[in-house]
N, C-alpha and C positions, 0 to 999 in steps of 0.2 A: 708425542703427548697432547699435541694441538689437535691432530685428528680424533683420539681419543675423548677429548673434552667435547669437541664439536658433535661426535657420535652421541656421546652421552646427553646432550643438549636437545635433541630430535629425537629421543627415544620418547616411547608412550611411557606413561605412569600410571598405574591403578592405585586410588587410596579408597579404605573402607570407611564409611561413615555412619555412625550409629546415634540414637538418641541421646546419649552420655555424652558426646563430645561437646567440646567450646563451652564448658560451663562459666568461665570466663565472659563470656559475652551473653549469658543467660539471664534474662530481663524478668522482671513479675508481668505475668501473661496468662491466658486461658491456657490449661494443659493442653498437651498437642498430641495426636496420634503416635503409637511408635511403627517408625518407618526405618525400614535398614536400605542403604542404596550403597553402592559403589561408582567412583568417579575414575574417568580414565581421560589423563591431559595429555594433548599432541601439539608440538608446537608448531604452526603452518609457515610461518614466516617473521623475519625481525628484519629491523632498521638498522644496518651496520654501520661502524664507526665512519663519520666522513661523509653520509649520506643524509640527504634532506629529504624529508616525507613531507607530502602535499595531502593533508587531512580530507580536502574537499574532494579527493578522488577516490576514497577507500570504498572498496564495496565487498559484502560476501556475498556468495553464491547460495541459492534458494536452499540449499541442503545442510546449509553450514559448514560445507567440508572444506570450502578453498576462500581466500581473501586474495584482493588484487587492488594495485593502487600503482601510482606514479610517483617518482624518485626523481632525484637529480644526485649526481658526484661529479668528481672534478671532471671526467669523462664525457660529459652530456647527461641529458634527460633518459629517462628508461620506464617502462612498462614493467610490474613484477605480477606475478601470479603464483602465489605461495614462494618457493624456494628459488623459481625460476626467474631470470631478470632476460628482458628482450634486448636487443642491439641497440647501443646509444644513439640517441638522435637530439636534433635540437629542441624540438618540444612535442608533448604529448596533447592531443586535442582536449580541450573540456569536454567533460561528459564523458571520456572513456580515462580508464578500462571499464568494460561492463560484461556482466554475464547473462548468459540466456536462462531461459528456464524451460522445463521439459528435457529434451537432449542437452548435455552437456557440451558448451562451447563459452570461450571467453575471447574478446576481442578489443582492440585500441587502434588509435588512429595517429601515425607518427609523421612528424613535418622534417623536412631538410632545410638546408640553407637556402636554396633556390625554388623555396615556395614548393616543391613539389610535396606530395602528400601521398600516404600508403597503409594501406587498413593491413593489420595483423588478426590472423585469425588463429588461434590456438597457437599462436607462436610461428604460422606459416605466413608470409609477404604475399599480397594479392598486387594486382597492375600498379605502378606509378601513376598519380594523376595531378593535375595542377593544384586541386584543393577537394576536399571531401567534408562533406558534412551529413546530417539527419540520418546516421547511423541505426539501425533498428535490426532486432531479431525476430521472427516470426513466433507465435504463441508457443507452437511447441518445439521450439530450438532449432529445426531443422534447416532453418533456411536464413539468409541474412541479406539486407540490402543497406545501401549509401546513396547520394548523391554526389556525383563527381565532376570535375571541370574536367575536358578533354578537348585539346584542340581548339579552344575559344569558343567551344560549345559546352552544353551538360548533356549529361546521360546518368541513366538509373543503373548501377551496377548491383546485379542480383547474385549472390553465391560467387562470385568472381568472373561473371560473365556481365559485359558491358551491354544494356539494351540499344536502341536507337538513339541519335544525338539530336538535341534539340536547342533551341535557343535558352531554353528556361524549363527546367524541371521544378514545378511548384513545390515550394519549402515544405508545405504542411504534408506531403507525401515522403517515402510510400508506406501505405496501410496495408498490414497483413489481414487474412481472413484466420479461421481458426484450424486450417488446413490445408495452410501454405498458400492459396490465393492471394493475388498482390496487386493493387490498385495504385494510381498516381496519376496527375494531371500534368500537362506539358504544352509549351507554346513554341510555335515555330512561325515568326514572323507575325504575320494577323491571324493565321491559323491556331486554332485551340483543340487539345486533344485529352482524351480520357483514356488511359494505357491501362489493360486490365491485361493480367499473366502475359506481358510483353506484347499485345497486342494493339498499335493504335487505333481510336475510331474519333472521327471528328467531332467537335460538339460546338455549340455556339458562343461559348463564352470561358471564363477563367472556372476550372473545378474546385469546389470547396466542399467540406465536411464530408469527405468519402467516410462512409461506414458499411461493412458487412454484416449480415444476419448473424446469428450464434453457432446457426448450423452450417454456415458458409456458402449456401446456395443464393442469397439473394445480396444485391447490393445497390445501395441507393448514395446518393450524392447531390449536390447543389451546384446549377452551374449561374454562375453570376456575368450579365453582360452590362452594356453602358446603361440601360435603361429599368433592367429588372433581374430579378432571381427567382429561378423555379428549381423544383426538385426534381430529378430524374430517379426511378427505381423499378429495375427490373427493365430496363429500355423505355418506359414508359413517362413521356415529360408530363408532369403536375402544371397546375395554374402558375402566372407570372404575381411575384409579390415584390415590395421594396427591398424586402431582407429575409435571409431564412437563415435559422440556427439549430443546433440540438437536435440533430435528427437521432432519432433512437428508436431502435427495433423491440418488439417485445422477446422475452425468453423463449417463447415457443417458435420465433421466427415468423410468423404469420402477419403481425400487425405493426404499423410504422406512424409513429408521432413526431412532428415537429413544430418548432415556434416560426411562425412568419409575420411580418411588418406589412401592413395595408392602410392606407388612409394613415399614416402616422401613428397607428397603434397596433399593438400586438395581439396575435389569435393564435389559438392552438390548433394544428391540424393533426386530425387522428383517424386513422384510416380512410384519408382522403377528404375527411369533412371537417370544414373549420367549426371550431366551439368557441365558448365565450373567450375573450381577452380582457387586457388592460393596458395600460400605460406603461407599464414593465410587467414581466415574466418569468416564471422560474423554469427550469427543464423539466420535461415529461419524464414520469416517471411510472413503469408499469409494475403491477404487481407480478410475485414468482410464478402463479399460475396463468399470468398473461392477459385473465378476463378483466381487469381494472386497470385504470388509468388516473394517474393524478398529475396535477401541475400547480403551480403558483401564479397570481395576478395581483397587481396593485391596481386600483382604480380610487380615485378620490381620495387619495392620501393615505388609502389602509391595504392592509393585505388580506388575502384569502387564500385558500387550498381549494381547489376544484378538482372533485373526486368525482368519477361516474356520473358527470353534466352536471353535478349538485355543489354550490357554492356554499364552502364552510364560513364560520364565524368570521367577523373583521377584526385584525389585530395591529397595531404598530409595527412590530418587528416579527419577523418569521423566522423560525430555524429550519434544520434539516426536516425534510418529511420522510418518512418511511414505512414500508408494508412489514408486518410479521410475514415468517415463513411460511405460513399456512394461507397466506393473501386473506385471511378474514379480518384483520384490523389495519390501518392507517392512523399513524402518530406523528405529532410533530409539536414543536415548543413555539408558544405566543407569548408576545410581552405588550401589554398595554400599561403607559407610564408606569408606575413603579411596581406593578404586579404582573406575574408571569404566571402561565400555568401551559400542561400538555393536554392537547386537544386529541382525543379518539373517537375515530370514526364519526367527526363531526361534532362531538359533546366536549364541552371544555371541562377538564377536571378541577379539583381543589387548585385555589390561587396561592402562590408565595410571594415573595419578594424577588425571586428571580429562580429559573429553573435552567436545567440543562438538556442535553441531547436523548431523548426517549432509548432507551434498549430493549429489545424482545428476548426471550429466551426464545432458543432454535426452534419447540413446538410452537410458539405464538401466544401460549398459554399464560405466560407471566410479562409484565412490563415493568422496568425499573427507571429511574432517572435521578440526577442531582437535585437539589433544591436548597433555598437560604432563605432563612427569616431574620433579619435582622443582621448581626455579623456571623452568623454559624450556618455552614453548611451539613448537609446530611442526605442519605437515600431514601427515596420514597420507592417501595416495591409494592405493586398491586395495591394501590392506594393508600398503603399503609406508613407512617413515617418511621424510620429506624429510631431506635431512642438516642443511640450516640450521635452525637454532633461536633463538628471540627471547624477549625478556621477555613478549610477548602477539602475538598474531597474530589477524586477523579473520578473518570468515566467507569460504572460499573460494567462488570464480565459475570455473565452466565456460565456454567460448565455445559458442556454439549447436551447432556440428559437433560438440564435446566433444575437439578437436585441442588444446586450451589449458586452462590452469588459471592463473588469476591470485589473488592476495591479497595482503595489507598486513601486515608484519611490521613490530612495533613493539620498540625499541631505543634504552632510556631516552627523549629527549625527539626523536627520530626516528623517521620512518615510512619505511618501505621497500615500494616498490610491487615486487611477484615476479611473473614470468610463467614459467611452465614451467621453475621454480626458478631462475632467473636474475635478477638485479635490474635494474629498469629506471632505477632513479634512487632516491634518498634525498632527503625533505622533511622540513619542519617539520609539516605537515599535508597529508594526502591525502584525496580521494574516492574512494569504493568504484569499482573499474573496472567498463567498462560493453563489451560486446564488439559488433562491428558483426552484423547478421543472419547472415554468413556466415564470422564468425570471421576474417576478415580483417585485423581490425584492433582494437585495445583502445584505449579512449579513457578519461581521469580529469583531475580538476582537482588541481594540486599549489601548494604554498605555499612560498617560500624567502624568508626576510629580508622577510616581511610583504607579497609579491608574489605574488598567485595568477595562474596560467596555466592554460590547455587543455594537457594533454600527449596527444600520438597516438602510439602504438608506443614510449613513453618520449620522444618528441621535443616539446619546448616551443614553445607557439606565441609569438609577438610580443606580441598585447594583453596588458595588464596590467590587474589587478583588485586591489581591497581585500579581497573576501571570496567564498568561494563560498555558497550558499544550498542549505539542506538542504530547503527546498521544491521544488526543480528539480533534477531527476535529468538525465544526460546524456542526450538521445536521439537514435538512429541513425534516419534516413529512409531509409537505404539503406547499401550497404556503403562508399560513398564521400563521406557527407554526414551532419552530427551538429548539434544544436543544443544549448543550456544557457543559464540564465538567471543573470547574474552580479551583483555589486554592486561600486560605486565612491563613493568619498567625494570632496569634501563632498556634502551632500543627506540622504539616500543617494540613489544614482542607480541605476535599474536597468537592465542590459543585455542584450540578447539578443546572443547569440554565436551565428554560424554559420561550421562549418567544412568546407571542400571539399577532400578529398585527391585529389591528381592522379597522384599515384606511390609506390610502395612498398608492401609488406603483410608482415604477420608471416612468421616462418620456420617450418618443419614443426616440429611438436610435440617437444620434447624436444632441439631444437637451440638452442645460445645466438646470440641476434640478433647479424647480421654487418654490417659496413659497407658 
């Protein structure tokens, strides 16, 4: 009987949801579009009686198909991936387990009583070491590496193979490029090395700030000596500075920018040429087409954004600066005394008591941000303030096609999901909205009376959960299917929820949802 119950627990369940469901939870709101979808729930893992769960270790794979975490029971600690538990050990390293992106792998580091450490990849143990840290997967998930203590020395272990021994492997490494290349710095006595793809090359100082270009063909890093710091790019050494930070390649990999300290002031160095600087600086930012570059400076007690060599207006506080995807516009939040505004291409827009981070639509044609007048917050879209105001509003989200805008409004202890200025529903709590690739659907998780459900276009599903998980975001696999990982009690239990939409779509932008 126990085996039968267990098999039923782990079985997948399909539930159909239609627009007429959950009448008891329906509230006064705008009519919703008719949408029909099915839900499939699959139990991924659960914390068994007698086990201790460490929430800080909890991870969800990028495809929402697996969970991993560290736990403890009477026999010792363990790392778990779904229903598989690794061998018991005395400790699991902080920051593990973890999942790769791209090719699927999972890994963790286990400790034994004699201070021996061992990495486990997909459940397979690698060599035992005196210590392990700095574990990292390559961007495509095909390789992994970590720093290991071996025989009173240190080595970089890559995909199970230990590299040369050094006195110190610089803890900032290893750094993977987009196609599996790997670089790190190391020290042997008075000798310093840059190690690229396993080959050590002597350098004049400590290696810092390693960065590969997006195409993986170029490599830049800073070399710090006792007297100065310089940048090496493509094997060529740059001028000496007091300090160098924030090495950044352009998206097309052709340009390099960084911030450098000279005569106790900071300057921007773009394409090898010094640009205007200040007492403080912000990171360089290239436009998506790589033709423009912007950065922040603070001089005379005021902040400015410098774009294409032109200094923007002064402000007391400066927010995040970002380019539109078509590279035509640069926007950021600026605050002066009790008034704030968004600046677009150097031109201040209308002022408010406070403003939030600007958000561009994917085509760059639209701009939206949060704004406050007195004690009420609202959304400003393309220069026009939305009529509805709240105690607070969350960051707005554009659909991929730019036809829809969604955000969360907060009034008292209620949260309202708003789509194109029309409320989809009011909740005790709600997650950020997520649009399908073509913008035909919007989905989110909402809670009413301690019961969480998935909502598609404002319509609630039938499957009920006890909590949403910040580690899992709604993932659309296409316009008609999505997945997310949710939590149920007791346990806790971690469930994968899959939704298949069979009918319905969002109305055109600016229209109230219709029945």
